[in-house]
C-alpha positions as CSV (number, residue, x, y, z in Angstrom):
1,M,47.6,107.9,65.8
2,I,48.2,105.0,63.6
3,K,45.1,103.4,62.0
4,L,44.9,99.7,61.9
5,F,41.1,99.9,61.6
6,D,38.7,102.5,60.2
7,I,35.2,103.2,61.1
8,E,32.7,103.5,58.3
9,N,29.0,103.9,58.8
10,G,29.5,103.0,62.5
11,V,31.2,99.7,61.7
12,I,34.9,98.9,62.3
13,V,36.6,97.8,59.1
14,P,40.2,96.8,58.3
15,T,42.6,99.3,56.8
16,E,45.4,98.4,54.3
17,H,47.5,97.3,57.3
18,C,45.2,94.4,57.9
19,H,46.0,93.1,54.4
20,T,49.8,93.6,54.8
21,L,50.7,92.9,58.4
22,K,51.2,89.2,59.0
23,E,49.3,88.7,62.2
24,L,46.3,90.8,61.1
25,K,46.2,89.2,57.6
26,R,46.2,85.8,59.2
27,I,43.0,86.6,61.1
28,M,41.3,87.2,57.7
29,E,42.6,83.9,56.4
30,L,41.8,81.8,59.5
31,Y,38.4,83.3,60.1
32,P,36.8,84.4,56.8
33,D,33.3,84.5,58.3
34,Q,34.1,86.3,61.6
35,Y,37.3,88.3,61.1
36,L,35.4,91.6,61.4
37,K,34.1,90.6,64.8
38,I,37.7,89.7,65.8
39,Y,38.9,93.1,64.5
40,Q,36.2,94.7,66.6
41,F,37.6,92.9,69.6
42,L,41.2,93.9,68.8
43,F,40.1,97.6,68.3
44,Y,38.2,97.8,71.6
45,M,41.0,96.1,73.5
46,T,43.8,98.4,72.1
47,C,42.4,101.7,71.0
48,Y,42.9,104.5,73.6
49,D,40.9,107.2,72.0
50,P,38.0,108.0,74.3
51,D,35.9,109.4,71.5
52,L,36.1,106.1,69.6
53,N,36.3,103.5,72.2
54,P,33.4,103.1,74.7
55,F,35.7,100.8,76.8
56,F,38.3,103.5,77.3
57,N,37.6,103.9,81.0
58,V,37.1,100.2,81.8
59,K,39.8,98.7,84.1
60,E,42.4,96.7,82.1
61,S,41.6,93.6,84.2
62,D,37.9,93.8,83.3
63,R,38.0,95.0,79.7
64,E,38.5,91.7,77.9
65,E,35.5,89.9,79.5
66,L,33.2,93.0,79.0
67,V,34.2,93.4,75.3
68,M,33.7,89.7,74.6
69,H,30.3,89.8,76.3
70,Q,29.2,92.9,74.5
71,L,30.3,91.6,71.1
72,E,28.6,88.3,71.8
73,A,31.8,86.7,70.5
74,E,31.7,83.2,69.2
75,F,35.5,82.9,69.4
76,T,37.9,82.8,72.4
77,T,40.9,85.1,72.9
78,E,43.1,82.0,72.8
79,D,41.9,80.8,69.4
80,E,44.7,80.5,66.8
81,G,46.2,83.7,65.7
82,I,44.2,86.0,68.1
83,P,46.8,86.4,70.9
84,E,49.5,87.3,68.3
85,A,47.2,89.8,66.6
86,L,46.3,91.3,70.0
87,E,50.0,91.6,70.9
88,L,50.8,93.2,67.6
89,C,48.0,95.8,68.0
90,N,49.1,96.6,71.5
91,T,52.7,97.0,70.4
92,L,51.8,99.3,67.5
93,Y,49.4,101.5,69.5
94,T,51.6,101.8,72.6
95,T,53.6,105.0,73.1
96,A,55.5,106.3,76.1
97,T,52.5,108.5,77.0
98,L,50.2,105.5,76.9
99,R,52.5,103.5,79.2
100,A,52.6,106.4,81.7
101,Y,48.8,106.8,81.5
102,K,48.2,103.1,82.1
103,G,50.6,103.0,85.0
104,I,49.1,105.9,86.8
105,K,45.5,104.7,86.0
106,M,46.4,101.3,87.5
107,A,47.9,102.9,90.6
108,M,44.7,104.9,91.0
109,D,42.6,101.8,90.6
110,H,44.6,100.0,93.3
111,I,44.4,102.9,95.7
112,G,40.6,103.3,95.0
113,E,40.0,99.6,95.6
114,Y,42.1,99.7,98.8
115,L,40.2,102.7,100.2
116,E,36.9,101.1,99.1
117,T,37.5,97.7,100.7
118,A,39.9,98.2,103.6
119,K,38.4,97.7,107.0
120,I,39.8,100.4,109.2
121,T,41.8,99.0,112.1
122,T,43.4,101.0,114.9
123,G,46.1,100.4,117.3
124,R,49.8,99.7,116.9
125,D,49.3,97.3,113.9
126,G,46.3,99.1,112.5
127,N,45.9,100.5,109.0
128,F,44.3,103.8,110.1
129,M,47.3,105.9,109.3
130,S,47.9,104.2,106.0
131,I,44.4,105.0,104.9
132,I,44.8,108.6,105.9
133,A,48.1,108.8,104.0
134,A,46.6,107.2,100.9
135,A,43.6,109.6,101.0
136,E,46.0,112.6,101.3
137,K,48.2,111.5,98.4
138,F,45.3,110.6,96.2
139,Q,44.8,114.2,95.0
140,K,48.4,114.5,93.8
141,I,48.2,111.1,92.0
142,R,44.8,112.2,90.5
143,E,46.4,115.4,89.2
144,S,49.2,113.4,87.6
145,F,46.6,111.0,86.1
146,K,44.6,113.9,84.6
147,G,47.7,115.4,83.1
148,A,48.7,112.0,81.6
149,E,45.1,111.5,80.4
150,K,45.1,114.9,78.7
151,D,48.4,114.2,77.0
152,L,47.2,110.8,75.9
153,I,43.9,112.2,74.4
154,E,45.9,114.9,72.6
155,E,48.3,112.4,71.3
156,Q,45.5,110.1,70.0
157,K,43.9,112.8,68.0
158,S,44.8,113.0,64.3
159,R,45.4,116.5,63.2
160,V,45.3,118.3,59.8
161,R,47.0,121.6,58.8
162,G,45.8,124.5,60.9
163,G,45.2,122.3,63.9
164,G,41.7,121.1,62.9
165,G,40.6,117.6,63.7
166,L,40.5,114.7,61.3
167,A,37.7,112.2,61.6
168,Y,38.9,108.7,62.3
169,D,37.3,107.3,59.1
170,Q,38.8,110.0,56.8
């Protein structure tokens, strides 16, 4: 896993990449008093390591609002330089495994919302059979999701010689 940010003493801090990559360096320059809070936002929005990111399981559509609220952010996600920095972080963190994981997770979210909110109707134009079919297929989709999630978590872990783990801030 690439490291755009480190965690030191429980605080997200910039790595050397934040000093060299144009969009991340620009955040420091534009927001000298709050760039660390913006980096926290970027980290929580784009890090897919469940051991490091408490927002890992939050639906993509809900994550931004929740992160901004929890950080008590005094900036908006549309402030100068922030959308570009977020896009860069997403680009650098995204792998084929992450794309597959996000796609399957989104499909599961949609099926779950449908099953949770659909009012069952019967008859020729009813949705009863669609609900039954979705429920039956859910287990297969869930198994695919669990496999993609396992692959993603494995991919996100830094490894050292001998297969041991490496702490994020080392």
